[in-house]
PLY file of the C-alpha trace (Angstrom):
ply
format ascii 1.0
element vertex 320
property float x
property float y
property float z
element edge 319
property int vertex1
property int vertex2
end_header
49.23 27.82 -19.09
52.37 25.71 -18.76
55.55 26.14 -20.83
56.43 23.32 -23.23
58.55 20.49 -21.84
60.87 20.36 -24.83
61.86 22.27 -27.95
63.00 25.82 -28.60
61.93 28.58 -26.23
61.97 32.36 -26.51
61.88 35.09 -23.91
59.00 37.05 -25.40
58.76 36.82 -29.16
59.00 34.39 -32.02
61.61 31.75 -31.36
63.25 29.21 -33.60
61.07 26.13 -33.70
57.68 27.79 -33.15
55.77 30.83 -31.94
53.15 29.19 -29.75
52.40 31.07 -26.53
53.55 27.96 -24.68
57.02 28.47 -26.21
57.25 31.97 -24.76
58.70 32.44 -21.29
57.60 36.08 -21.06
53.96 35.19 -21.71
53.99 32.94 -18.66
54.87 35.94 -16.45
52.21 38.09 -18.19
54.63 40.23 -20.23
53.35 41.55 -23.57
55.23 40.79 -26.80
58.26 43.04 -27.28
58.81 43.69 -23.56
62.52 43.67 -22.76
63.43 40.83 -20.41
66.64 39.65 -18.85
67.24 36.08 -17.74
68.28 37.48 -14.37
64.91 39.17 -13.73
63.49 38.14 -10.36
60.19 37.05 -11.93
62.06 34.68 -14.27
64.22 33.29 -11.47
61.03 32.61 -9.48
59.38 30.93 -12.49
62.42 28.74 -13.22
63.04 27.93 -9.56
66.64 29.12 -9.81
68.25 30.68 -6.74
70.23 33.92 -6.83
73.83 33.43 -7.97
72.99 30.39 -10.11
72.95 30.75 -13.89
69.51 30.66 -15.51
69.27 28.70 -18.76
66.39 28.17 -21.15
66.14 24.51 -20.16
65.27 25.44 -16.56
61.91 26.78 -17.82
60.72 23.51 -19.37
57.34 22.48 -17.94
57.16 25.45 -15.56
54.03 27.48 -14.83
53.74 30.85 -13.15
51.50 29.73 -10.31
51.61 29.13 -6.58
50.37 25.82 -5.26
48.60 25.95 -1.91
47.95 22.50 -0.47
45.52 22.07 2.44
46.90 18.97 4.15
45.23 19.16 7.58
41.71 19.78 8.84
40.64 23.43 8.76
37.77 25.37 10.37
36.16 28.45 8.76
38.86 28.60 6.08
39.34 31.80 4.07
41.10 30.63 0.91
42.91 33.87 0.15
44.18 34.41 3.70
45.30 30.80 3.91
47.23 31.05 0.64
48.94 34.30 1.67
49.94 32.72 4.98
51.42 29.81 3.02
53.58 32.17 0.94
51.46 33.23 -2.05
52.46 36.68 -3.33
48.87 37.75 -4.01
49.33 38.16 -7.78
50.50 34.94 -9.46
48.02 32.28 -10.46
46.86 30.30 -7.44
46.22 26.55 -7.51
44.58 25.22 -4.32
44.35 21.52 -3.51
42.50 19.99 -0.55
44.03 16.59 0.12
42.10 13.35 0.42
40.94 12.69 3.98
41.04 16.38 4.94
37.93 18.13 6.30
37.29 21.83 5.78
34.35 22.62 8.06
32.62 25.36 10.05
31.71 25.79 13.70
28.75 28.15 13.21
25.82 28.10 10.79
26.50 31.80 10.14
30.02 31.12 8.80
30.76 29.04 5.67
33.20 26.16 5.87
35.16 27.74 2.98
35.07 31.36 1.82
36.44 32.28 -1.62
36.61 36.06 -1.95
38.99 38.87 -2.77
41.38 39.44 -5.65
43.09 36.70 -7.69
44.73 38.74 -10.50
45.92 35.75 -12.54
43.14 33.34 -11.66
42.52 30.63 -9.08
41.65 26.95 -9.26
40.44 24.58 -6.56
40.86 20.82 -6.62
38.93 19.22 -3.76
39.90 15.66 -2.93
38.58 15.86 0.64
35.37 16.98 2.35
34.08 20.56 2.57
31.15 20.36 5.01
29.26 22.95 7.03
27.95 22.48 10.55
24.42 21.15 10.90
21.54 23.01 12.52
20.80 22.43 16.19
17.75 20.40 17.16
14.68 22.20 18.49
13.80 21.98 22.19
10.83 19.90 23.25
7.66 21.65 24.42
6.60 21.70 28.06
3.21 20.50 29.26
1.60 23.70 27.96
3.79 24.60 24.97
4.69 23.60 21.44
8.02 22.12 20.40
10.60 24.48 18.87
11.67 24.21 15.25
15.11 22.90 14.35
17.74 25.33 13.03
18.83 25.44 9.40
22.15 23.88 8.37
25.14 26.02 7.36
26.69 26.70 3.93
29.72 24.72 2.74
31.22 27.22 0.24
30.49 30.93 -0.16
32.13 32.38 -3.25
32.31 35.95 -4.56
35.34 35.58 -6.86
35.66 33.73 -10.17
37.16 30.26 -9.72
37.48 26.94 -11.53
36.53 23.98 -9.31
37.41 20.31 -9.77
35.47 18.45 -7.11
36.77 14.91 -6.74
35.48 14.70 -3.16
32.43 15.95 -1.26
30.87 19.39 -0.81
28.05 19.35 1.75
25.72 21.83 3.36
24.91 21.02 6.97
21.79 19.01 7.76
18.77 20.77 9.24
17.97 20.21 12.90
15.00 18.06 13.91
11.92 19.69 15.42
11.11 19.33 19.12
8.08 17.31 20.19
4.99 19.09 21.46
3.69 18.88 25.05
0.26 17.88 26.38
-1.84 17.94 29.54
-5.15 16.43 30.64
-7.53 16.81 33.59
-10.37 14.60 34.87
-13.05 15.46 37.43
-13.57 12.42 39.64
-16.43 13.16 42.03
-15.31 13.11 45.65
-11.66 12.78 44.67
-11.78 16.08 42.79
-9.76 17.00 39.72
-6.80 14.80 38.81
-4.30 15.85 36.14
-1.53 14.48 33.95
1.05 16.45 31.93
3.86 15.48 29.57
6.79 17.21 27.84
8.04 16.60 24.33
11.44 15.23 23.29
14.35 17.31 21.94
15.15 17.33 18.21
18.29 15.73 16.77
21.12 17.87 15.41
21.77 17.91 11.66
24.75 16.08 10.16
27.88 18.26 10.29
31.52 18.59 9.41
34.06 18.20 12.22
32.15 20.47 14.65
29.06 18.75 16.05
25.62 20.31 16.02
23.68 20.16 19.30
20.59 18.12 20.00
17.62 19.90 21.54
16.64 19.60 25.20
13.44 17.87 26.25
12.10 14.92 28.21
14.37 12.81 26.03
17.32 14.89 24.75
18.10 14.90 21.04
21.36 13.44 19.79
24.19 15.56 18.40
24.86 15.69 14.68
28.38 14.53 13.77
30.43 14.23 10.60
29.25 10.65 10.19
25.52 10.94 10.96
22.62 13.13 12.00
21.36 13.05 15.58
18.23 11.12 16.53
15.19 12.81 18.09
14.44 12.29 21.77
11.35 10.49 23.10
8.39 12.34 24.56
7.15 11.82 28.12
4.30 9.40 28.88
2.15 10.46 31.82
-0.68 8.08 32.64
-3.48 8.87 35.10
-3.77 5.30 36.32
-5.87 4.29 38.16
-7.78 7.28 36.77
-8.62 7.48 33.06
-6.81 10.66 31.98
-3.44 10.52 30.20
-0.95 12.80 28.36
1.72 11.83 25.87
4.51 14.25 24.91
5.41 14.17 21.24
8.51 12.35 20.04
11.01 14.71 18.44
12.23 14.69 14.85
15.58 13.39 13.66
18.20 15.74 12.25
18.65 15.81 8.48
21.62 14.30 6.70
24.00 16.59 4.76
22.03 19.22 2.84
18.64 17.76 3.86
15.76 19.16 5.93
15.30 17.79 9.46
12.19 15.86 10.45
9.35 17.68 12.22
8.51 16.82 15.83
5.26 15.05 16.70
2.28 16.70 18.34
1.53 15.95 21.99
-1.57 13.82 22.70
-4.10 13.82 25.55
-7.25 11.86 26.21
-9.51 10.37 28.87
-13.09 9.92 30.05
-15.81 12.20 28.73
-15.83 14.11 32.02
-12.44 15.67 31.21
-10.46 18.44 29.52
-6.98 18.89 28.12
-4.78 20.35 25.40
-2.27 19.16 22.81
0.59 21.24 21.44
2.23 20.94 18.06
5.73 19.71 17.33
8.35 22.03 15.84
9.25 21.99 12.16
12.47 20.57 10.80
15.25 23.01 9.95
16.16 23.53 6.29
19.18 21.76 4.84
22.23 23.94 4.25
23.59 24.97 0.85
26.49 23.23 -0.83
27.45 26.55 -2.42
26.34 30.17 -2.30
27.33 32.19 -5.38
28.14 29.25 -7.66
25.96 30.43 -10.53
27.90 33.68 -10.92
31.43 32.67 -10.01
32.16 28.93 -10.27
33.16 27.07 -13.42
32.77 23.36 -12.65
35.44 21.13 -14.20
34.11 18.17 -12.18
31.05 18.29 -9.90
31.82 15.27 -7.72
29.47 14.62 -4.79
27.41 17.58 -3.60
24.74 17.75 -0.88
22.46 20.75 -0.65
21.47 23.43 -3.14
23.89 24.87 -5.72
22.97 28.54 -5.72
0 1
1 2
2 3
3 4
4 5
5 6
6 7
7 8
8 9
9 10
10 11
11 12
12 13
13 14
14 15
15 16
16 17
17 18
18 19
19 20
20 21
21 22
22 23
23 24
24 25
25 26
26 27
27 28
28 29
29 30
30 31
31 32
32 33
33 34
34 35
35 36
36 37
37 38
38 39
39 40
40 41
41 42
42 43
43 44
44 45
45 46
46 47
47 48
48 49
49 50
50 51
51 52
52 53
53 54
54 55
55 56
56 57
57 58
58 59
59 60
60 61
61 62
62 63
63 64
64 65
65 66
66 67
67 68
68 69
69 70
70 71
71 72
72 73
73 74
74 75
75 76
76 77
77 78
78 79
79 80
80 81
81 82
82 83
83 84
84 85
85 86
86 87
87 88
88 89
89 90
90 91
91 92
92 93
93 94
94 95
95 96
96 97
97 98
98 99
99 100
100 101
101 102
102 103
103 104
104 105
105 106
106 107
107 108
108 109
109 110
110 111
111 112
112 113
113 114
114 115
115 116
116 117
117 118
118 119
119 120
120 121
121 122
122 123
123 124
124 125
125 126
126 127
127 128
128 129
129 130
130 131
131 132
132 133
133 134
134 135
135 136
136 137
137 138
138 139
139 140
140 141
141 142
142 143
143 144
144 145
145 146
146 147
147 148
148 149
149 150
150 151
151 152
152 153
153 154
154 155
155 156
156 157
157 158
158 159
159 160
160 161
161 162
162 163
163 164
164 165
165 166
166 167
167 168
168 169
169 170
170 171
171 172
172 173
173 174
174 175
175 176
176 177
177 178
178 179
179 180
180 181
181 182
182 183
183 184
184 185
185 186
186 187
187 188
188 189
189 190
190 191
191 192
192 193
193 194
194 195
195 196
196 197
197 198
198 199
199 200
200 201
201 202
202 203
203 204
204 205
205 206
206 207
207 208
208 209
209 210
210 211
211 212
212 213
213 214
214 215
215 216
216 217
217 218
218 219
219 220
220 221
221 222
222 223
223 224
224 225
225 226
226 227
227 228
228 229
229 230
230 231
231 232
232 233
233 234
234 235
235 236
236 237
237 238
238 239
239 240
240 241
241 242
242 243
243 244
244 245
245 246
246 247
247 248
248 249
249 250
250 251
251 252
252 253
253 254
254 255
255 256
256 257
257 258
258 259
259 260
260 261
261 262
262 263
263 264
264 265
265 266
266 267
267 268
268 269
269 270
270 271
271 272
272 273
273 274
274 275
275 276
276 277
277 278
278 279
279 280
280 281
281 282
282 283
283 284
284 285
285 286
286 287
287 288
288 289
289 290
290 291
291 292
292 293
293 294
294 295
295 296
296 297
297 298
298 299
299 300
300 301
301 302
302 303
303 304
304 305
305 306
306 307
307 308
308 309
309 310
310 311
311 312
312 313
313 314
314 315
315 316
316 317
317 318
318 319
């Protein structure tokens, strides 16, 4: 609540001109009606913004609110909202208003750590206005399979916001879970028995999966015959190509599977392709499957119990 910008004010009771709570200075500092207050009280000096030794008048309280404003004006990694506010000067009890500026990224560098954590005690409430980007790291791409192995699955993307305290959120920007990593391509091998020549063989490895789209910390592409691309804040990584191993001039061949691309924010990565082998009827071989795509990360974890949405803005990933 904010005190009126004009008219009669009272310390903590009915005042001439009205008895609205917004006319009462004491109510703004959480004092019950009838509580004795002095204009020189430290809590009232703080509310009015008046330094020690300077007279406090009723007019200095016009339009004031008993809250601390914490502005995030530069990129942050693994931000704990409460710790950040305390470091910025919040006293731990007054209402807290947090603003993330336009163009600012709050991101994570591990899928096990949220980009933003909202937890702990906020005795007089907390609000968040996001004008920037809160984005988790994407999952790493899966490694490609060798000539006798399947491709590995991509990793799941991280969570953008984990919340365990009640908060009001105005999202004017973007909240994004990390993209899932792409699956690695499967391997393959083939053999052909060619009379006097004997057995000739071909083998091929799969490509590495692309990393999922991230915040400011890149996700890694998987290793393979063709390495997967890293996931960045602007795009997911592309999957690497599988190996082609021809038996020419003999008829056997083996193709490693192409890997899957990483998922965009909050989206599942693409699965890797199976390896392929083939040749003359007088032959043998094996194909190995590609890895699955990693799951897209959550936009929020705990939203249903703790977040009141004033504006939802743009969100990628589940709201759980």
